[in-house]
N, C-alpha and C positions, 0 to 999 in steps of 0.2 A: 356606610363603608362599601357595601356591595355595589351600590349605584356608582360611586366614584371610580371603582376599579373597572366596571363595565364601560363607563363613559370613555375611559382612556384607551380601550382596546382598538378602535379604528386607527388612532394615531400610532399605536404600537405596530399594527399590521403594516402601515405605510413605511415605518422605519425598517421593519423586517424585510419587506420587499425591496427597499432601497439597498439594504445591505447585501441581499442576494444578487442584485444587479451589478454590484461592485466587485463580486468575488473574482471574476476573470482578471480584472485589473490588479487586485491584491495578489493573486497567485503569480501573475506575470512579474510584478515587482520583486516578490520574495524570491523567485527562482532565478532571477537574472544576475544576481550579485556574486555567485560562487563560481570558482573555476571548475573545469571538468575533473571528475574523479576517475583516475585510470587504474586498471589492474594489470598485472603481468603474470606470466606463467609461473605456477607453483606458489602463488601468494596464499598465505594462510591468514584469514580474517577472523579474529576473535571478537564476538559481539558481547560486550560486558554491560550489565545493567541490572535492573530490579525486576519486579514481578511482571511488568509489561513485556520485557524482553523474555522472561522465563515462560510466557504464554506460548512462545514459538509460533506466532502467527506472522506479524509483519517482518520479523527477521527471516523466517522461512521464505516468505514471498520475495524479499530482497535477494536472498540466495538464488532462488529459482530464476530471477531476472538475469543476474550476472552469468550464471552457468549457461543459460540458453543463448544469451547474446554473444557469448564468447566460447563456443563449444570446442575451439581449438586449444584453449587454455586448460591447464589442470589446476583448478582452484579448490581451496579447502576453506570451509566455514565451520566455526565452533561457537556454540551458544554458551555464554557464561552469564546467564541471567538467574538471579536468586531473589525470591520475594522479600520485600522489606529493605532491600539493600540501599545504603547510602555510600558515599565515597569511602568512609572508614571501613565498611565491611568488604568492599572490593579490594582495598589495600591489604586487609588481613588475609584474604584468600588469593592474593595476586600470584604468588609463587606457583601454587599447584593448579590454579584454575584459569590462569592467563598466560604467564611466562612458560609454563610447562608445555604448552601447545606449540612453542617456538613460532610465534606469530610474526608476520611482516606488517600486518595492519591490526590495530586494536581500536574499536569504536567504544566510546563510553556514553551510554544513554541513561542519564540519571536526572534527578530533580524532584520527582513526585514525592519521595520520602524526605529528601533533604530540606524541603520547605517547611516541614512540620514545626510549628512554634515560632517561626520567623515573623517579624513585623515588617510588612512591605513598605511602611512609611520610613523605616530606618535606612539611611544611606549605605550602611554596611551589613544589611540583613543577609546577604549572600556570602559574607566573608569566609565562614567555615567551609561552605561548599566549594568556593573558588580555591581555597588553600588545599583542599583534598584533591580537586581536579588538577592543580599544579603538581602535586606529588605523583598523581597517576601519570601525568604527562612525562615527568622525569623518569619514572619507572619504565614506561613504554619505550622511551628513546634510549634507555640503557640497554634495551633488547635489540637496538637497531631496527625498531619497528616504527611504523607511521601512525601517530595518533589521529583520531577523528572524533570530534565532539558532536553529540546529537542532543539537542535540548529535550526536555520532557514534553510529552504531549499534554494538551489541556485536559480538563475534566469536562465530561459531557453533561453539563448541568444547565445549559442555556446562557452561560456567561459570554459576554463580548467585552471588548476593551471599554472600560469606564462604567460598565454595568455588571457587577459581580454577584454571583449567587453563592460563592464559597470563598473563604479566605485563602484556601489552598490554591485554587485556580488563579486568584488575583496575585498571589505571591510568586507564582511561576514566572510572571512577567519580569520583575526585576532580576530574578535568577537567570533568566535567558539573556537579558541585556548584559549582565555581568559576565556570562559565559562567552558572549561574542567579544567583549572587551579582552578577556583572557586569551581568546583565540588570536586576536590581532597582536597582542604582546608576544605570544609564544609561537606565532606563525603556524597555527594549527587550523585546519579547515573546520568550520562550524556549520552544522545544519540546524537552522531554526525551524522546527516543525510546529512549534507552539503557536506562533502568531497566524500563519496561514490556516491551520486547523481550527483555531479559535474563531476565525472569521467564517469558516465553513460550518463547524459544528454548532456554534452558538445560535445563529438564526434558525438552523434546521431543528434544533432541539425545541426552541420556542414554538415553531410551527407544529412540531409533532405533539407537544403538550397541549397546544390550543385545539388541535384536531381531536385529541383524546378527550379534552374537557367538553367540547361540543357534542361528541358522541355520547358521553355520560349524561349530559343535560337533557338530551332528547329522550332519555328513558324515564325522566322524572315526571310525576303527575301532581296536580294540585293537592290531592289528598296526602301527599308526602310531607306537606307543611314545611317546605324549604324556604327560609327567609331569602328574599330577593329572587324568587323563582322567575318572576315575570321578566326581570332584567337579564337573567341568565338565559332564558329561552330566546330573548331578543338577540343576544350574542350568538347563540347556536344557529339561529336562522340566518344571521348576517354572515356566518362562517361558511355557509353552503357554497360549494364551488371554489373555495379558496385553495391555494396551492397545497398539495400533499407534501408530506415530509417522510424522511427515511429513518428507520430505527438503526442505530449503530450496533445494536446488540450488546449495549454496555451493561455492566453489573449494576447493582442497586445504588451505588454511590457515584457511578459515572466514571470511575477511575480506569477500569479495564474494558476496553471496547471488544466486541465480538469481531467476526470476520469482516463485516461491512466496514466498521470503523478502522480496522487494522489494514484493510486494503487502501484506505485513504491515507493512513500513516505511511505505508510503504511507498505509495505514489508520491507523497509530499517529499519524502527523503530522497527518492530516486531523482525527482525533478530538481531538487536543490543541488544534487551532486552533478547535475548537467550530464546525465548519462546519454549514450548514443541511442536515439529513438528509432533509427532506421533499421528495419529487419531486412526487407528486400522489396523489390518492385518489378512488375512486368507489365508492359503495354503491348497489346496485340490488336490486329484488325480482324474482322470476321472471316477473312479468307485465310487466316493463319499467319499472316506476315508479322514478324516480330519487330515492333517499332523500337523498343528499348527493354533491356533487362539488366537490373543492378542487384548484385549479391545473389543471383540465381541463374540457373540454366534452364532453357525451355527446349524440349525435344519431343519427338514422336507426335507432331502436330497433324491433326485430321480435321478438315473442314468439309462437311457434307450434309446435305439436306437441312441447311439452316443451323446445324449443330457445330460447335467448335470444341474440340478435345485436344488436350496436350498434357505432357508430363513436366512437372516443375520440381527441380531440386534446388533447395535454398542452401545458402552457406551458413545460415543461423535460423533460429526459430523465434516466434513471438513469445512474449512473457507468458508462462503457463499460469492460467488463472483458474482457481477452483470455482465450481458452480456455486458454492456456499457464499451467498451474499454478493456475487459478482454483478448481477444485473442492477441490484439496488445501489451498489457502490458506484457504478458507472453513471447512473442517473444523478447521484449526489455530486459526483466529481468526474465530469467528462474527460478531465486530464488523463485519466487512467488509460483510455483508448489511445490517446496520442503518444503514449510511451512505447507503443509497438506499432510502427508504421509498416504494416505487412500488406502491401498494396497490389491490387489487380485492376487493370484498366483495359476495357475493350471499347474502342471507338468505332462508330459507324454502323452499329447494329440497327436493323429496322425497328421502328417503334413497337413497343410491347413489353411484356413481362418475360423474364427468363429464369429458369430453374438452374441453380448451380449445385453440382455435386463434387465431392472429393472422395476418391477411391470408391466410387459407386454409392456413396451415402449422401442424401440431400442435406445441404447446409443453409441455403438461403434462396429466396426469390426476389429478384431485383429488376428494376426497369432498365431499359436501354440507356436512359439518361443517367441513372445512378452508376451504371457500369462505365459510361463514358467519362464521368467526373472522377472516377477512381474509387474503388471499394477497399476500405481498410478491414482486413480480416483478423486484426489483432485481438479481438475480443469474442471470437466465435466460441459458443458454448456447446457445440455439437460437431460431430464429424471427426475425421482422423486426427486433425491438429489438436482438437480439444481432448480427445482420448489419449493422445500421446502426452499432452501436458498434464493430464490427470495422473498418468503413470509416473512422471517426473516428480510431481508433488508428493506422491505416495512414497517414493524412495527417499526424498528429503525428510519426510516425516519419520521414516524408519531410522534415518541417521540422527536427526536432531531431537525427535519427539514432536508431538503435535498438540492440537487444541485439547483442552480438558485434561492436561497432564499426561497425555500419551507418552510413555517412556521412549527414550531414544538411546542409541548406542553411545553417544557422547556423554550421557549421564553416567553410564557404567564407567567410562574412562575417568570422569571427574571423581567418582567415589573411590576408585582405585588409587588415583593420584593423591587424594587426601589421606588415605591410609598408608601411602608409600609402599603398596603391595606390588612388587615388580611382576609377579606371575599374572596377577589380575590385569595389570597395565598392558602386558604383552598380549593377553587374550582379547582385551577390549580393542587394542590397536589393530589387531588382525581382523576383527569383525568390522571395524571402521574402514579399513583398507578395502575389504571385499565389497562393502556397501558402496564406497566411492567409485570402485571400478564398475560396478553395475550402473551407477548413476552416470558416469562418464560415457558409457555405451548408450544410455537412454537419451542423452542430450544431443547425440549426433543426428543431424538432419537426414531424412529419408525422402525418396521421390514420392510425389503425390500426383495422382492422375485426376485432372480437372475435366469436367464436362459442362458446357453451357448450352442449354437447349431452350427453345421457345416454350413457354408454359401453355398448357392446354387452355383454350378459351371456353 
């Protein structure tokens, strides 16, 4: 048995690498089909769902994107995620935890629990789920709000289409297809995050597990009396130098991803919503001539002794990205960087390396060629932009709650609404208003002083 499994590994690796090479095409197809999702001033978006929503990770990331991409708008986001929920549970708490927020947008992100016990071979396996989603749609529209369906994410267990490691992950497929059909019938926009993430997470998990197995096998010795040790050691040797993989930070059953996985969820959802990826762009020459400036103003230009300095005031900011898992997430899904096109181009610099600083703090060293092609600063993990982004994320966590059940102000409001305690509701609303005012101030762009100087040889 061991020999048979080991003999199949080279073919498995070829399939995995082929899947990884197809990811760009898969994402492109999945994200091209949906219309752009627009927000307007004073929109209130209630994000209803189960425990993955209640984690307040990808939902907070999505909120951070929209707030900073449209700082001129006054937007409101409310998390209505409760662990274990299915459509019936959200219908039961709809009045006090969805309608009471007076939403203009309500997203429903369900399926992970609804699939329990369903037979994926049955043509009507999703009937109860779809009936519940239809009732939720009617309830949302009765509020004059816009419904948005978001499919469940997959399970991080290595499953890919046609090769399943859990019945639950397999069953989410027909549920997602049924949800898309309901969206067409009801003219509701549907985000299918399941299939793109399945194509991304599945091969990555297999690579991760294979790397882990190879590492464990290298620790084994002949005296351990492991059956098939020779074959296992051959596999471990053959795995040397193979592609590394990224841990999503998932829990033991792969249902709840950590920050790395939830950044890929947020990016998948944002891309499917066809969000505006343009932050701002500026193109200059070494002598300080402004060639082009979009969504930003360049002032106070100084070009002296090979150095170029200027002040840049943007109309909007790049997506605030937490350092937790950011670098790993962008390696796994480069799409994340493209969601914030925060560009700086300097053409015509003499050949060499250049140090770039923002507000006096070093942020990168790039070649003249890299600067001439255009540098996307959207995923900077240090410097004034990253520090400001961290502050914005912190305030959102204060409002919504954060990872590992960090309490938020909205939770207090929910509890007061359920109890119908008007005094507590008023106090919670006051705290929310104060926090949102602080957040609105934090998302307003501020001038940044750039300096580009030749690096010491």
